[in-house]
N, C-alpha and C positions, 0 to 999 in steps of 0.2 A: 505493501500499499502505501501510496506518495503523500507528501503532506507536504504543503504550503501555506506561509503565512507573510501579513505584513502589518506587525502590529507594534505598538508604543504603547507601553506601561508608566504611570505614573503615581510616585510612592513617598510618601506617604499625602493621599489625595482625594478630597470627598467630593462627588458628583454633584450635590447641592440638589435642588428642585428636580431638574429636568433635562436630558440631555439636550433639549432646545433653549433653553436657559444656559445651559455652559458652552454652545457654541457663540450663543451673543455674549457672554464676557469675555471669551477670546478677540472678539470684535469681529464676524462673522453678520453682516447687516444682511445678505442676499444667501437666504439659508432654505431648505424647506424637505421637511420630513417625507420620505419614502414611504415607509414603512416601520414599525416595529418588529422583530427579528432577534432572536437569540445568535450567540456569536458564533456557533455551530454554523450560522444561516446566511453569516453577512457577506458585505462586499457585492449586492448590486447596486450601490450609488459609490457617491463620492467619498463619504464616512461613516464609519459607524462608532459609537458612543456608547458603552456601557460600565458596571462597576462591580465590583467583588471587597469584600472586608475594606480597608482603605487604600482600596486601589482604583485608580480609570483606567480603563482600557479603552485605547484608541485606535480603531481598525482603519485602514486606508492603503493604497499604493503609494501615498506621499512618504511612508518609512523606508520606503526602497531606496529614496534617494540619500539616506546617510549611510548608502555603501557604494553608489556609483559613482564616485570623483567627483562629483558636483558640489560638494561642500570644499571644495578646493578650487575648483574654476567656475564657471558662469553658472549662478544660481536660478533654481526652476522660480518662479514667482511665488507660485501656489506654497510649495513648501517651505519655503522662505518666512513665508507669512506662517506657517503653521508652526513653525518651528521657535518664531519668535515669539508669538503670541505665548508657546506652551511655557518656554525660560522666563519670560516676563510674567504670567501669571502665577507660576508655582516656582518663586526664584530659592525656595530652601528645599525642593526635594529633589528626589533620585529621579530622572527619566531615560527610559531604557529604549530603545530601537529594537525591533527582529525581524528580521527576514529568513524564509527559508523556502526551499523549492527543490527537495528531494528529488524530483526525477531529474533535474539536473547536478546535480550534488553541489547544490551553492547555499550558503548559511550566513549567516552573519548577526554579531549583536555589536551596540554602540551604547554605551549607559555614561550619561550626564551627571554630573553631584554643581548644585548651582549654577548650573550653567555651563559650568568648564567639563571638557571632556577627559573622563578617566581611562576609560578603556574602547578601544574599537578592533574588532579582531572578524575577520571575515574571509571568504575562500569559494572556490567554484571547480568541480571537477577534480577533487586531489589537489588542488594549488591552494595555500596563503596568498591574498590577493594585498591585506591589511592586516598589520600588529600595530598599534600602537597602547602605551599603556603599559601597568603593569597588571600580572593577571589579577583576575578576581578570585575570592575565596570560593565560589563554587566550583571554579576553574581547576585552581589547587586541589582540592576535595575531590573531582573526579581524575584528576592524574595521579594522584597519590594512590588511589586504584589499580593501576599500572606499574608493570614492570619496564626499566629504559633498558633497550634492546639497541647495541650499535649491529648492524650489519651493511656492510662495505663500506663503511665509513659515514653510513645516515643514520641520524638516533629515531628508533621506532617504538611504538609504546605496547604493548600484549596487556589485554584486560586481565586482571585475575579473577572478573566475576566468569569468564570463561576461557579454561586454557586450552581448552581447544584452539580458538582465535589464533590467527596468524595475528604477527605483530604489523600495527599499522603507523603512516607517519602521522604526524599531528595533523595535519589537514585533512587527511582520513578521519580521524578524529572527531572532525568541526560539528558537525550533526549533531555526536554525541554533548561534547561541550555546550555547545546552543541549546540542547537539553537542559542541562544540568542551570546553566544563567537564567535561562526562562524558569524553572522552578524556583529558584531562589527570590525571584521578583515576584512571579506570581501566588505563590505558595503550592502549585499543582502543579503535577507531570502536564506535557505537552497535549494530551491526547485524555485527558482526565475530564469524565462526564460532567464532574462539577462545574469548571469550566468552560465546556460548551456549551453547557446549561444558561449563559449569563445573560439574561433579557436587555434588550438594547434596541436603539434605533436606528436606522440607516438614514442618510441625509446626503443630498444632492447640494452642492456649495457653488456660488454664483452663475456661473454659465457651463456648469457642466454637466447638465441633463439635457439642451437644445446640442450641446456639442456632440453629447451620444447617440441624441436620435438621428442627427445627421451622419454619422458614420453608419447609421441601421438601415437610412435611407439611400445610401450609396448601391447601385448593382454591382452584385458581385465579381460580373464580368469583364468591371472596366477598370484599367491601372489608375492607380492613383499615386501621385508622387507626392 
């Protein structure tokens, strides 16, 4: 089974009255609720907002911009607005972005504390693309359960949980590290039913819905540059 996510977790943080009011506080004047939906079924619009315990959960494709290099180059304006709004509204909170697409072996997590990056680690297809900051406690705990093995000058890691596994590179442990950091921020495993059943709401922001509908109206046989 393959897994995919583009999620931002803010902790500690309280959602307040409802997701619509929350988006208003972030500065989104143009917004429309699409529907109320569980986290497991989110992703049908611009952004999904929900909460569990003292954490706000945000699901949006914009979360992937924390890992595509745009943070150090030309910045997507929608992403820049969301990032700035979250940092401004939660100056004392930890904000973590998570990206996963297990179909292509892509994973990543980025953690900010009081608006400053303390850790960003991401990779794709068995390769580490970015490694910034010190390893998080969750990463250290994961690797503490592995034996370091040197093979042809390369450091590999073999999990003690299953001694039959072949030793893997740190990049190939990326999804496992992702899951441990995810658990440390949400309090649940990535596929835990308690997490997937969090209620929330999908919203269209700005002109996203019009652009989405325009793309759907394009004939499939025509080439669009």
